[in-house]
N, C-alpha and C positions, 0 to 999 in steps of 0.2 A: 508144565501143568502138574499141579497139586493133583496125585490120585491116592494117597490115603484115605480109607473110608472112615468117617466118625458118625456119630450117633447125634442126632439132632431133636429137639420138640418144638411141634407149631402149637401154639395156642390159637384159638378161636371162640367168638361168644357160643354159648351151648345152642345146640341144635343146627347147627352148622358143621360136627364132625364129621357126616358124611362125603358130605359134598367135599370139605378139605383135602379129605382121604383120596378122592377120584383126582381132585386136581393135582395132590401132590405127586401122582401116579403119572397123570397126565405130563407132569413137566420132568419126568424121569428120575424121581426118587425110589429107594428101594427099602425092604422091611419095613413097608409102611404098616403102623397097626394104629387103630382108633381108638380112642379113651374117653373119658368126661372132659368136655371143655378144650379136647387138645388131642392131636396127633403124632407119635414117634415116627422117624423114619430115619433113613442112611442115606450118606454119599459121601465123594467127596466136597473139599470147601467149595468147588464153582457151584454145586447143586446146593449147598447153603445160602449162597449170593444168589444163585437163580431164582430161588424161592422169594428170598427179600425182594426181588426186582420185579419176580411174575406174580405173585401172589395175589389174588382180588380177595381172599376169605380170611387168610390169618391176621393174629393182632402181633404176636411175637413170634421171631427164631430165635429157640434156646441152644446155646452151647453147653451142654453139661460136662461140669468139673468135677465135682465133688462132691458127697453126702455122709449120714452118719448119724447116730442116735444122739439125741439131745435129751439128757434128763434132766438139766441144771444149766445154768447161763455159761457156765464155764466152758462146757460143751462145745456150744454154740462157736466160742470163741475160738476154742483149739481146731475146731473143723475148720472153719473160716480161714486161720491162718496159717493152716497145711498146705493150701496151693500154691505153688510158686507163682505168685502176683506180678514177679518183676518180669516174667516172661509175656505178660499180658499188657501191663499198664505202659504207655509211652513214658519216657523220661521228663518228669516235671507236669505229669500229667494230671487231672482230676477224676473224679469219680462221683456215682451216684448209688446207690443200693435200694432196692424196690422188694419187702418183704412182706410175704404172705403168709397167715396161718398164726397159730396159737397154740399151747399145751399149758400145762401146770406149773412150768419153769421159766417159760416165755409167752406172758400174759396179753402183751402189746405188743403192734407190730411195730411203734417206733424205737421201742426197748429192742426187738429183734434187729432192726438194720442197724441201730449204733453198734450192736454186739457186733455183727457182721464187718462192721465197717472199721472198727478198734482192731480187729483182727488184720483184715488186707492191710490195715496201713502201717500197724505195727511191724508186720511180716516184710511192707517194703521198707521201712525204715533202716531194719535192722540188715537188711541186704545192700542196699544201696546208700543208706545215708539221708535220703530226700524223703520228706513226706507229704505225699499226695492231698490234695484240699478235694473238699464237698464240693460239688457244684449242680445244684438242682436245675439248673435252667440248660444247659448244653453240655453236660460230661462227655470225657475223653471216653471212659469205660461206664458201661453201665451194669449193673450185677444183679442178678434175680436170684431171691432166696427164698424157698418153699417149705413149708414146715406142715407135715400130715406125720399123722400116728406117729410123732414124737421121732421121726426123719426127718433132716434138713436135706434139702437137694438144692447147693449152688451151681448156676448157673452162669455164663457168660451171655447176654441179650446182646446178641449181632443185629438186630433190628434197628434199636436207639428206641425214637418216638413208638408208639404205636404202629403198623403198617396200615391201618384204616386211614389214618391220616395221609392223603396223598399229596398234599401241599398246596391245592388249589383254593380249598376256602377260605374267603376275605370275610362273606357276609353270610347271613344266614336266618331265616324266618323262626316261628317257633318250634323248639324241639326238633331236630333236624335228625333224620335217620344217620347212623354210621354208615361209614361209604361199605366196607366189608358186609354188611346186613344187605344193603341196596342191591350189591355186587349179588348175592345170595338168593334175591328176591329174583334177579333178572334172567338167572341160570335156571332157578325151579319152572319159571314162567317160559324157557327153553327160547330165549332171546336172542342168543346166539345163533342159533338154525334160523329162526324168524328175519335175523338180518342178513344173512348169505341169500335169502332166498327174496330178497329186497321188500320186507315186509318193514312197515313204519314203525313208530314208538311216540306215545303220545301219552302226556300225564295232565288232567285236567286241573289237579289240584297239584302243581309242583313246588312250589315253596322255593327253597333254596336249588333246588335242581338236581339233587342228587342222584334219582333215576336218571335224568336226561347226561348227565356227566357220566355216569359209571357205565351208561347204555352206548355212549359213542366212542369211550375209550375201549370197549369189548370191539364195536363195528369197526374200528380204524386200526385196531390191534396195538394198541398204545398200552404199554408195561405202566401198570398201577404205580411203581414206584421208579417212575421215567423223570417225571417233576422234581422229587425229590433228589434225585442223582444230578438232576443239571442246576439246582440252586447250589448243590455243595460243590460244584464248579464253576460259578461265580456268573451263572445265568441269571439277567433280569429280563422282569417282561417289560415288553416294549410298551408303556402304559400310554395311554391319552389322559392328559390333567384333568380335562373336563369328566372323565370318569373314574378318576383316583386321586384327584387333589395333587399328587406326586407320584413318584417311581414306587410302585409295589416292594413292600418289605417282607419277604417269605417270612413264615412263622415256623415253618417245617423244613430242616434242610437236612439231606445226607442221611446215613446209616450209623448204626452203634459198630460199628467192625472199622468204620474209614480209619479210625485213630488207634488200633487195635495193635500192637507190636507186632500178630503175627498175620497183620493183613499182607495178602495179596492182591496187589495194585493192577499189575500187569492183565490177570483173571479177570480181575471187576470190569477194567479198562474194555476187553474182550467183548464180556457180556452187553457193557452199554452200548458198544458200537453195533451190534447186532440189534438190539432195542431200538434203536434209532433208525435203522435201516427198516427193521419192519413195521413201525408206524409210518416213516416216509410213503412206504410202498401200500402201506393201509390207506392211506388219507388219498392216494393217485389212484385208488380204485373208485366203485360205485356203493355211495354210503348211503344209507336208508335218512329218509325224513325223521327227524326227532325234533318234536315240537313240545312246550310246555305252555301251560296256561294259569294264569292265578288272579283272583281277584284284587289283592294288593299290590298297587304298581311298586308300594317302596320296599316291598319284599324281592319283587323281580329286578328293583336296583341294583341288589345285591349280588341275586342269580347271575346277571349277566357278568358281573365279576367275577364271580368263581370262574364261569365259562371263557373269560379271556384270559385268567390266569393260565388256566389248564391249557390252551391254547388250541380251544374246538369251537372259537366263534365264529367258522365258517361252516360249522357241522347242525349246530342247534339254535332252535330260534324259539322265542319266548314273547309271550303276549299278556295284557290283562285282561280277560274274560271269564264272567262270570258262568258258575258251573250249566244254568241252564240255556247259555248260549253256546255250548261245546258242539262243535258240526266238525266233520273232514276239513282238513285246507283244500280250497278250492283250485290254487295254483297248478296243481298236479292231480292226475289222477292215481288214488291211493284204492286199491281193490281188498286189502287185507293187512293186518298189523296188531299189533299188540297194544293195549291203554293199559296204563299200572300207574298206580297211585296209593297214598298214604293217608285218607283220612281223616280228621283230627278225632278224637276218643270219647269226648265228652267227660274230661276227669273231673270240672267244676261244677259246682250244682247249679241245676237248671240245663247245662249245656246239652245236657243228653237230649231231653226234649229237643232242644232247635235244632239238631241233627238230626233227628230222624228223620226230618225233611229234604237234609241232605242227601242223606244214603239214597231214600228213595228217590231223587231228582237222578243222581249218579246210576241207578238201575234202569231208567226209565229212558233216560237219555241216551246211554250209550246201547241199550237195546234195540231203541228207534233208529237211531243216525249210526251205527256200526254193524249190521248185520252180518255175522261170519266170521266177525274178529274175536280175538281172545280179551280179555279182562281180568287182570290180577288187581287184586284189592289186599292193602295190607293194613291190619286194624287189630285195636288193644279192646275191642269192645264186641263180642258176638252178639251181643244182644242188638246193636246199631247195623251190625252188618245182614241180618233178617231183615233189615227193613230194604233192603234191595230188590226182595222177590225174586232172586235169582238162585238157583239149585247149582252149587260148585263142583265143577267135576274133581275138584281136587283140592285136599286142606293140607297145609303143612303147618304145624307147630312151632313156633319160633319165639326169641326173648329180645323183644327193645328195650334194653337196659334190664332194669329188673320186672318190666312187666310183661307176663305173659301173652302172647300176642298170637293170630293166623294171620297165614297168606292163603289167600281164597282166590283157586284159579276157577274161571267160567268161560263156557261156551255162549259167545251171544247169537245165540240162535232160538227158534221156537221150543226145539227138543231140551235145551238148556236151562229154561226160564221157570219158574213157578206161576201158575196162573195166578193172575187177578180175581179177587172175590167182586168184584163189579168192574164194567166196561163202560158202560154207556152213563155220563155225568146228568144226562136227560132222561133218566129212566125216574120214573116214579114209583118205583118198586122199592120197598123200605131198605135200606142196607143193614146187615148183620153188624154186629158190635165187633166180631174180628174184623169185617172189612173197615169198620169206620175208623182205624188206629190208622190206617193210610191215607184219609182225605188231610189237607192241610189243617190245621188245629183250631181256625177259626168256622171251619165247615162243620166239625164233629158235633154228634149230640152231647149236650152237657150230663152231666151227672145229678142227679137230688141236688148233693153238696157246692158241687159246681154252679148250680141253676139258682142256690141260696146267695153264693158270695156274689154273683152277675147281678140279682137283684140289688145287692146293698150298694155294688158299684153304680150302676143306672141312678138310685137315688141319691148317692151321693155327689154323683155327677151333676145332675141334674139341680141340686142345691147351691152348687160353686161355680157353675158356668155364669150367672148372671153378675156373679161378684168379681169373677176373674176377666169379664170381658169390660165391667164398667172400670176397671183399677188395670186393664194391660198388663194382667199377669198371665206369664207364659210357661212357668213351672211351678208346681204346688203339689202339695199332698191330698190324694185321694182318699185314701185308707190305712188305718194304722190300729191294725189289730181289732176293730171294731167288733169283730165276732170272735171269742178269745180262743175258738179251735182252731181259727185260720188266722195264726201269729202272725202275721208280715205289715210290712210297711209299704204303700206303693206311691212310686211318687210318678208325676206326669210330664215328659219334659216336652216341649214344641219349640224345635230349634229355629235359626235364622232362615235355613234353606226349605222351609215347608213339611221337612221330616217330623214323625213324632215317636216318641221310645216311652217307653215303661221302665221304670227302675223299682225291683221289687228286692227288697228286704227280707229275708225269712229270719224272725227271731227264732235260736235253736231251743227246741223243744225240750220241756223238762224229761229227767230220766225216768220217769213213770209213765211217760207216753212210750206206746208201742212206736219202734221207727218206722215200721211198714206203714202204719194208719199213720202217722206224720207226713211221712213221703206223697202218700195218698192225698191228703189233704192240699199239701202245696201244690202237687197236680192239677187239682180242681183249681188252685186259686189261679195258677198259670192260664189254664184253658178258661177259665171265667174271664180272664182282661184279655186274653187274644177275640174273644168271641163279642166283648161288648166295645172294644175299642175298632175290630176288626182289622187287627195287628197279625204279621206273620210271627212267629216264634223269635227271630232274628232279629225283631223289633223290640223284643222285651230281654231287658236285663236281668238276670236274677243272681242272688249273694245270698250268704248267710253271715249273720252275726249275733254277738252277745249282746245286751243289754248293760250298759255301762255301769261298773261296779267300783269303779275308782282305782282300776288296776290297769286300764286300757288307754288308749289316745288312738286318734286317727291313724292309718298306717298303710301300707303298700299292700296291693292286693295283687299283683300280677307287674310285668315288666310295662311302662307306658308305652304307647306307641302313638304317634303323631295323627294317623289314621284313625283313633278313636277319639280326638277332639272334635267337640260341636261346639258352634256358637250358639248363646241365646241373648234374649233380651232384659232385662231388669231395670226398671226405674230410669228408663233412657241410657243406661249404659251397654255396652257387649261386652261378654264375658265368656270365657272357656269352661267346658265341663266336659268329663270324660268320666260315663257311666262305667265303663267294664273293667278299669286295670288297679282302681284302689276301691279301698269297703265305701271312702265318700268319694263325692263327685266331682270337687272343686269349691262348690257351693251350698253354705249350709241354708236349707229353704226356710226352716224356723227364724232365722235371723234378718229374713227381708223385712219387717216393721222396722228393726233397730238399725237396719243400715240405712233407712229410706228417714229416720229421725235424724240419724248423725248427718246424714246430705241436706236438709233443712237447716242444720243449725252451722252448718260447715265453711259457709261465704267468708272469704278473709279470714280465717282461723287457721289457726297452726293446729293440727291433728296428729296424734301419736297412735299408732293400730299395732299393738303389741301380743305376740301368737297369730301373726296377721294370716296365717295360711296361706289362701291365693290372693288376699289382698283386695276383695270385691269390696269391703267398706270403705277402703282406703279410694280405689275406682270410682266409686260414687261420690265420696267426699270431694273428691279433686274436680270431677266434671261439674258440681256444683259450685264450685270457683274456691275450694280452699287455696288459703294464701299459699300453704308446704305442707309435708306432711314426711313424716317417717316412719316405715314399715318393718317389723322385726318379727324374723323367724329363723328358726335352726335348720330348716331344710332346704338345701339349695334346688332340691327340684320344685318345692312349690313357689318357691322365689322365681324361678324361673318363669313359673305358669304365672304368678304376677305380673313379671316385666311383660309378656304376652299380653294379659290385661290391660295394660297401659297401654301397650300399642296401639293395639284394638280403638283405644279412645282418644287416642293422638295425648298421651298425658306427657309432659315436660319431667324429662328423670333430674333434671338440674334442683326444682322446685319440690319434687316429690321423690323421697330417697327408699330403697330397699336395703335391707340391713341383714346379711346374715350374723347372728351370734345367738347366744343364750341369750332369753329375756332379762334372767336372773341378773347375768354379770352384767350387762348391757346396762339395765337400769342403776346398779352400783355408780358405772364413771360417766352417766348422763350429766349433763350442766346445763340443758334447754328447759327453757318451759313451752306450755303448752297449753290451747284453751278446752281442747276435746282431748281426751285419751277412752280409747276404746280396750277394757283389758279381759280377752274372752279366753284363758287357759286350757289347757287339756285339763280332764279329771287327774292324769298320772301321769309322767314321764321319766322313763329311765336310760334315754338315751345316750348313745356310748360319745356323743358330744358334749355330755354333762359331766360334771366332776361329783354331781350329789343328784341324788332323785326329788323330783317335784310332785308333791301331794297336795292337792290343792285344798282340802280342809285344814291340814295342819299348817299351809305356808300361806294362804290367803291374807292373813292381817298385813303380813310382812310386804307382800305383793301390792296391798292397797295402798298403806302408808307411805311408801316410797313413791307410789305414783302420785300420789296426792301431795308429795313435795316438790313435785315437775309440773303440779296443775295451777294455772296464772290465776288471779282474783277472778271470780267470776266465772270459773271454767268449772266444766263437768267430768267428771269421770265415769263411764258405764263399765260395770263390772258383770258378767255375765259366767256363768258355767253349765253343766249338763249332768253335774253328778247327784241323782237323785235324794242320797242321802244328807248334800251338804247344808250344814246349819252355821249362816252368816255369826260370827262372833260379834254382836252388837255392842256388849261390854267393852270390848278392847277400842272400838270404832266410834266411844261416843262422842269424841268431840268432831266428827263432822255431821252432815244433814245426809240422812240416810233414807233412800227412797224406794221400796220393792212397786219396779213398775212391769213386773213381769206379765201380766194380764194385757197390759196397752202394747205389748210387743209381741202379742200373738195376733195371725191373723186367723179368717174364719177355719182356713184348712188346717190351723194346728188346734183349735179352740176345744175340740174333743182328746186331746192329751196337753194338758196344762203342764205336766212334768218334764215335756222335753227340753224347757230351760229353765234358769232362774235367772234374774235381771234386777238390777239395783242402779239408780244415778246417785253418786257420791259427791257433796258438794261441801268446799268450807262452811 
């Protein structure tokens, strides 16, 4: 048994230092001293192994090796080279250096890491004659160097991958909590004691299930590093092909010390055997009820995979359920327990308003359905937390990455709640302004500004209703900065399933407008929409955009989610739109008349759609009887979207092709002729997949002339763009018949904004 005592340093997220200190003491460490973002401790090598295996809170376990003053790069090199690395590095092994900090001499972490690496490699080469390689994915030895106040501390990283990576995460929802942060929250909520007393744990918005998994690991006495250790020894998850497709391939395997030259395998194996026995005994005991719920079935599919990989599928259940349906499970009596959750924070524009109702519902449902339980809410938005109308008995400040956050712990009892400002919704007594903010948005009284907006929306809606019904229009623009102080575009989307949503794009306010005033006006706009259309805030999607000035193009807004796709109907075609995940929705509403015009001319014609986006014009041309088509775009995402649109309308991929290419390059190599060409380029593009930059003002003549080369006699080129400052170079296009048809390509919903796009027909 290795008995010599050594000094170690355990790193952790800020805010967890005291908890980590207590954990290290409980694990048998000595000389435990807390500092910023970490804890010093001492013990024999066995203790370091034990902490790597059992710490639920640490990120890294470092073995300090050498340190020294760094006044120049040569100092750093010499200090790095002074350590006898030949006693640490396995023969023909690989390494990786993690470097943090800077000073006047070492200004970049990459340079610091390179200098340390050079010192290590040169030392080993001079001693052994072999040169170790750098391996960024799975190095045999990981070295940690931290430069602080001109002193570098060089340590051996015993943990390897950060210890928060337990090894069970296969899939995840948006912005998952790190595992050690989730464990810290559960400890703050006293979950280990609640579990021993038979209390349940429920998460009404479980996402990828981090709280559930960490809670189950505690309840079963599963060492948080056990799964990683199993993977290092060849363990493979016995997976169901229907769940995983094939055998699960773990991303996190083992620990940093396992290929260290001074590693003591016998000590490590004994610790692993003890951990396996502890887990087996824990599973044989009485395990409390652990359940999670989420509205998104796709996310829960990934959560179930995480649970299976962890080997905890006998103890955790997840179900698709809306928050308002959250109730205690009925299959067994649950008298007490812990509800813990991490609701969204509302970081994107307009989300905060929508989330007020979510937080209010969370407080109401939990208080009504779970009297006597504990509720723990981890959030990065204090303002939203107050919407729950509950008084926390404890508050803890923590950090979710760089976000300063709070963990709030509540007693779900009368004494633990703040009295509501109103109780009887049928009472005719006027509701105070303070109380009104807790009503659903569409039921709140309108401010004077919101009332003005609401009146304008009603007027516009009345004007457009008859036109939309007569022409079978399901998606249209209702408002486009009609009142300059309320500067936004509002689009109405009626989906095939009968649901309606509004898409609001706020134009960025000038710098001369007070930020608070601009926000107040936008909130009035959203409020007016909710009242006029009787919509919940989750049916109103809000975004911010700059007016196109020639240096932008349509772009990604967030990670695309299949659950956010909706079907609409336009001109007898079914199309997919996504209101939340991109700046644009997949359908340019202003081009509705142009799509119809092309479709009416497309029968038995060959159609070319350049910069096709989601190919909605192609879909309508194909459904109208186009003989064939080619649609070209550089974005694989949009072409896949186009493919879905094709499938929705049973369009043959044999006659109608989707091509992923730079349109400029594709045009140069094309040798086919077409009867109709649609050229609708972005104003500006500097995509990484392009060798050059597209500037439509500069490049439109070249594009048009090349398209005209491909146009069959009697054919038509439709050229459109939305650059407000655009000027067509008529002199260079004098050989063609050019006609401005902008007015004819604007339906009544866009007549108030004639600059939304410009459009021409060009013929030989």
